[in-house]
N, C-alpha and C positions, 0 to 999 in steps of 0.2 A: 936482311940474310934468312932471318926466321921465316919467311915466304918458301923460300927456296928448300926448307927442310920438311915442310909439311907439304905432301903432293895434293892434298886437298885443294892449297893455296897456289902450289905451282902451276897447275893449269892455267888459271886466270892470268898467272903473271906472264907465262910463256904466250898466251895468245895475246895479251896486250903488247908484247913485245914485237910480235910479228906486225900487230896493226900499226905500231909505231914507225918501223921499218919500212913497211908498205906505204904509209904516208908521206914518209920522205922520200922515197923513189917517185912517187906520183907528184909530188911538189917540185920535181925537177922540171925545167923547161923543155927538156928532151922527152917528156911524158906526153906531152899535148901536141895535137896535130899542128896546130900553128907555132911551136915553138915558143909559146909565151908561158910563163909560170902561172899556173892555176892557183887560186887562193886554199888558204890552208884547210879550210873548214869541208872544201870539196873533196880534196886530196884525203881528207882523214873519213869522210863519209864513205867513200868509195873503198877506202882500205878496209874499213870495219865491215862493210856490206861484203866485202870478197873472204875476209878471213873466218868471217861469221857464216859463210855460204849462204847468204841471203837473196842476194839478186837485186835489191832496191837501188834504184840510181838517181842523181841529181841533174846528170848531163849524160847525154846519149854516147854511151860505150863506144859505138861504131865510128862515130865521126868526131867526137871530141878528144878522144885519147891516140895517140900514135901508135906504130907497130911496138914500141919499147913500151908504151903505157899498157897495151893491152895485153902485151906478155906478162908485165908484172902482176896484173890483175889476174891472169890467168894462174900464173905461180902462187899468188895469195890464195885461191880459193882450193888449189891442190893441197896446198899445205896446211889450211885448215880443214878440209875435209880428212884428209889422212890424219891429222892430230886428233880430231875430234873422235873417228873410228877407233884408232887406237886406244887414245885415253879413256874412252867411256867403256869400251870392251874390257881394259886390264881394270879399271876400278870397279867394274860391275861384276868381273871375275873374283874380284878381291873381296868386295862386299858380301858376294854371296857365299864366300867360304868362311868370312868369320874369324873365330878363334884368336881376338887380340890383335887382328893385322895393322891397328893403326901404329905403332911402333914399329914393326916390322918394315911397314910400307916407307916411312920417315928413313930409316937406315938403309933401306936397299935403295931407294930413289937416288939419296944422297950420294952412293957409291956408283950409281948409274947401273944399276943391277937388280933386276926384278927377280927373285929367287923364288917364283909361284909356279914351279912345274913346267908349264909348257908357254909360259908368257914370250918367249923369244920364238917360240913357233906361231904364237897367235900374230905379233908383229910382222912375220915374215909372211905369213898366209893373207893378212890384210893389204899387204904390199902387192903379191901376186895376183889376187883377185881385182885390186885396183887397176892395175896396169893392164891385165890381160883384158878385162872388159871395156877399159877406155880406148884400147888398141883395136877391138873389134868393132866397136861401135863407130870410132873413126874412120876406119876403112870403109864401112858401109856409105858411112856420109861422103866420103871424099870422092867415093867412085859415083855416087848418084849424083853428086855436084858438077862432074867433069861430063859425065855422058848425056845428061837431061839439061843441065842449067848453064852449059858451055864455059864453066870455071875454068882457067888453067889451072894445071897441076898444084902448083905452089898456093894459088889463092884457095882451091880446094881443100888442099891438106889442112891450112891453117883452119878455115872456118869448120871443116870435119873435125880436127883436133880440140878446137876451142868448146864446139858445143858437144862434144863427146865427154869431155873431162869436166865442162859445167854441169852435164846431166848426171853423171856418176856422183859427183860431189854435191849433186842437189842444191848448185849454186844459183841457177837460173839466169845468170848473165848470157848475153848472145852478143855476138861480133855483128849482127844485124840491128838497123835501126828499129824495125818493126817486130823483134824479135823472132819466131818463126811463123808470124803471119803469113809471108810469102809462100809457106809450105803446106796451107791448111787443108790441099786436096792431094797431098802426096804422101801414103802411107808409109813408104820407104825411108822418109825423113824423120816422120813423127814418130812412127811404133819403136825403132831402136830406142829414142831418146825416152820414150815411156817405159820402155823394158828395162833401161838403165837406173831410170830414177826409181822404178817400183822395188828393184833388187837391193837396192843401197839403203832405200828407206825402209826393208825388214830390218835391218841392223845385222851385225856381224855374228852374233851368236845365233840367230836363225838360219844364216847362211851356212855356217858349220854345222849346224844340226841336220840341215838339208844335205850336205855334204856326206855326211857319215850315214845317215839314215834314209836318204831319199824322200820318197813318198810315203813312207811306212808311219801312218799317223798315230800308232798305239806306241810307236819308238822316241816320238816327240818329246822333248821336254816341255812342260806347262808353258813356258814362256813363249815357245814355237808356236804351240797349239793356239794360245791366244793371239800372238802377233799375225800370225796368217791368216786365222777365222776373221781378225778385225780388219786385216786389209781386205780382203775379199768383199764382206759385207759392205764395207765403207766406200771402196772402189764401183761396187754395184749399185749403192743407194745414190753416190754422186753422177754416176753415169747416167741413172735414169731421171735424176732431178733436172740436171743441166739439159737433157734431151728434151722432156716435157715441158719445162721453162721457158726455155729458147728455140723452141721447135719453130715458132712461126715470127720470131722478133727479126725485124727486117735488117738490123745492124749486126746480127751474129748469125745464127742457123738459119733463118728464114730462106734467104736466095739458094740454099746449098741443094744438092739433090741428096737422097737417102744414104749413100754410101758417106758421102762428106760430113753429113749429119752425125752419122754413127762414129765415126773417126774422130772426130772435133770434140763431141760430147765426151767419148772416153779419154781423149786428152786432156781435156777441163776436169774430169775426176780424178786424174792422178796428179797433176800440178798443185791443187790448192793443199793436198797432202805435206808439200815440203819445197817443190822444185821451183816454181816461179817462171818458168816459160809461158807465153800464151802463144795460141793460134789464133783466137778470137780478141775482140776488144773487149778487155775486162770493163772498162768505163761505161759501155752500152750494156752491160747486164742489166737485167730487171731486178728490182729490189729483192724478190724472192730469191733470184739465184745466189746474189749478194750475201743473204742470209746463212742458204746452202754453204757457201765458201767461208764465211766465219766459222761454222760449224768444223768443217774438214780441216782447215787451217789450224784452229785451236788444238784438236786431237792430236794432228801430226800424223807420224808414222810410229816405227819400231825403236826401241830402245839399242843405245850402242850401235848408232849410224850415223849417217848424216842428216838424218831425219829432225825435223823440229817439233814444236807443240807439245803439249803436256806427256805426250806418248800415248800407244793404242793400251799398253798394260794399265798406265795409270788411270785410265777412263773406264777401261774394265774392270778393275776393282772397286772403284767407287760405284759404279753401276751394281754390281754384285752385292756389296754392301747394301745399297739402296733395296734392292729386290727382296734382299733376305730379312730386312726390317719390315718391307711391307708385307712380306709373307709371313711374318713373325717365326723365321726360322732362326735357329742358334748360332749356325756360322754361316759365312758368306764364301762362297768357293764357285767353281767352274770345272768342268769336265773330271768330276769326282775328286777334285782336291779342294781342300779349304786353305783360306788364306789366315795368316797371322794377324794379331792384330796391329802388330808392329808395321806390315806392310799398309795395312788398311789406313792409318794415321798418317803414313808416308804420303800415300796416294792423296789424301784429304788435304795434306800439308802444301803437296805441290800443286793441287787446282786452286786452293784459296790463294795462294800467292800470286799464281799466273793471273787469275782474275782481277785480283786486287791493282797489279802492277798495270795490266791493260786498262781498267776503268779509271785508273787515277791518270795514266799517260793521254787516253782520249778526252778526260775532262778537261785537263790543262791544255792540249792542242785546241780545243774549243774554244777556250778564253782566249787564245791568244792569235787565232787566225778566224776569217769568215768564212773558210770553207764549210759544205755540209758535213752533217755530224757522221752520216754513215759512211763517207768517204775517208773522213779521220779514224773513225772505229776500225775500217778497213785496213787502212795504213797501220795502226797501232797493233791489230792483231799479226798481219802479215810480217811484221818487223819484228815481234817478239816471238811468234812461230818459225821465224829464219825462212819464209816462204818465197818472198820476193814480188809476189803480185802487186799489181796496184792498179787504181782506177786513174790515175794519171796525175796525181796532185803531189807527188813528192818532190818536182821541183820546184811546186810554189809555195814549199814551206818557208817561211821565215827562218834565219839562223838559230833562233830558240826551238823551234820545232824539229829541226833537223838534228838538233844535239839531243833532242828527246827520243827521236826515231834510232839514233847511232846508241844509246845508252839500253834501249830496249832490244835492240839486234844484240849488243854483246851480252847482256844480262840471259837474253832468252836463250842464245847458243852455249856460253859457257858456264852460266848459272845454273841451268839445268842440270847439268854435270855434277858441279860441285856441290849444290842442295841436296840432290839424291844421295851422292856419295855420304856427304856428312850425315845425312840422316840414317843411312844404311849402317855407318861406322860410328852411331852417337856413343855418347859418353856414359861411363858406368852410371846406372840406376841410383838413386837416392837411397840411403839406408832405411828410411822410414817413407810412411805415406800418410797422408792426411786423412781425417774422418771422412765417409763421403756423405755428401749430401746433393739431391738433385733438384734443379730449377724446372720450372715448367718449361716444357718445349712445345712450339706450335701453338 
């Protein structure tokens, strides 16, 4: 019960409970298309991927799971996405306010009441934005599937809703066997999915800032400025990289016309950031394109949203520190503001821990499987960053490898929230300091 008294421990416990419940539901015979009971590991892998809004799969969602099973998966990534947004937003709000909130958080959460000003309105606004955006995207996709692809209303509504919820929560699950490759020339399908992914990948604090201040740059918080600027730069770089590297690849962009090339390059500049849908065959990407995806997946999206990765602000802080050191500046910062040393240390800690975890997992996977190293690295980065893209090797992993991916998805999704919050709400400083002595660096 001690874990339930500490909100930093409460989040992993709640997400673990959701994963267990989802596993048990998917383990039921009614959850599979042929009515047979699936193995426990497949149910656990799928449930973890859904709750962690990742999208990696070991079986085909469209054909393996029944309507009941697919509905369970949809419910899991809706719950997981909403829970991530609310938990990360509230914890980020608390951590930012400081003033000894650790004890306050424990007592308030225990009473199921967060007395932090607008906490209740935050939850309400997250819910309103979630349902509104999902409904709009679902309506667009449903109408398109009915009018152009001759889907019956019920079928179109299901596929439209499934992809809308999956896109907004950055889950990457698809009710089609080939993800959205069947719509690679249809901007009416791909663009709404892209916009939903980008919006929620900004993070709720940015959405709230934009709601109050619109496009008035000077009124934005530093967090919003960094996130929006970083998002624009990464999307632009990702678009140009995919377009240039895959332009003449006969298995991806090569056979397409100019409009389709631009559309799909843009789509795949968005998806590695966190979402996991694919309109192109990722397994056919060239090595340099995969390298670009490693980079985009590792950074991820904005904080306090459904995006994965180390987050744009974390990368921006570390980059600013490096540049300030190279240019011999006393302080590191951007947009006329400097960062505190505590924030710099937090960013360094998150990046080192993430890199170490991915390196260790990839090394272990390369030992236990004969698969290509670049495929295993792609899988590990995708799992930790809760992206869901794959070169097609997920189902080929042995049970031990699948367990590693399960752990990466859980830690990458829940661990980033708890570690960042724990660092921000760190304990009292020691009443003493050791004598200073510097080793040789470099």
